[in-house]
N, C-alpha and C positions, 0 to 999 in steps of 0.2 A: 861573346867576345873571344877572339883568338888569343891564345897564350904564347904562340911563337910566330914571329914575323916571317913572311915568306922570303924576304930578302932585306938587307940593310941598305937604307938610302945612302947614296954617296954623292952629295952635292954640297956646295959651300956658298959663300956670299955672292960669288959671281953669278950663279944660277938664280939666286933670290933676287938680285938686282935686275937680271934680264927679264924675269917674270914681272917684277914691279914696273919696269919701263914699258912693257907691252900693255899692262893694265892701265897705266897712267896715260898712254897714248890714245886710249879709247878704241883701238883697232885690234881686237883679239884675233880675228880670223882672216882679215884681208888688209893688212897694213904694209908698211915698208919692210918690217921684219919678215913677213911671209914672202913678199916679192924678192927680198934679198936671199932668202933661203932657196926659193925656186931658181934664181939665177945661179947661185953657188952650186946647187946640186946638178943643174944642167951642165955647168962647166966641169964638174967632177966626172960626170958621165962621158964628156968629150964628144967629138965628132959632130958638133953642132946640135947636140941633144937639147931639148927644152923640157922643163919639168913644171908640173902643176900640182900644187898642194891640194889635197882633198881632206874631208873631215874624218874619214874612217876607212878601214880596209874594205868594207863592202862597196863603198863608192869607188875605191881604187880598182877593185876587181871588175866592176861594171865598166869603167872607162877602158880598162885593158881589153875586155871582150869587144867593145865597140871599135877600139883602135885596130884590133886584129880582124875586124869584119865578121865576127861570129854572129850568126843570126838564127832565125827559126829554121829548124830542120838539121842544124849542125849538131854534131855529137860533142858534148863536153863531159869529160870524165873527172869525177871528184872522189876523194877517199870515202870509204864506207863509214869510217869513224871521223866525223867532222862536226861542224857547227852550222846552224841554219844560215848564217851570213854567207857561207860559201855557195849556197843554192839560190838565194834571193836574186843576185845579179843575173843568173842564168834564166830563171823563170821570168824575169822582167824583159827578156829579149823576144818573147813570143808576141 
């Protein structure tokens, strides 16, 4: 058990209610809240941008590589000190 928290949580009843609303809707990953977030984020980006929520950073990296047309034979440079999730989307392009 850790003796010191990494950070102090900073949320209130508004966040608790938002989580409860999502859980009660039965749509945790693909409901109106997700669609509203995608629309809002696309509007925030501007210029007619569209956004798609994904489950994790690895999936986001994979989609970014596909959107850029990166494929077999292309060079992708990653940091030497990294996590395997950075490499998996690249290896999946072969």
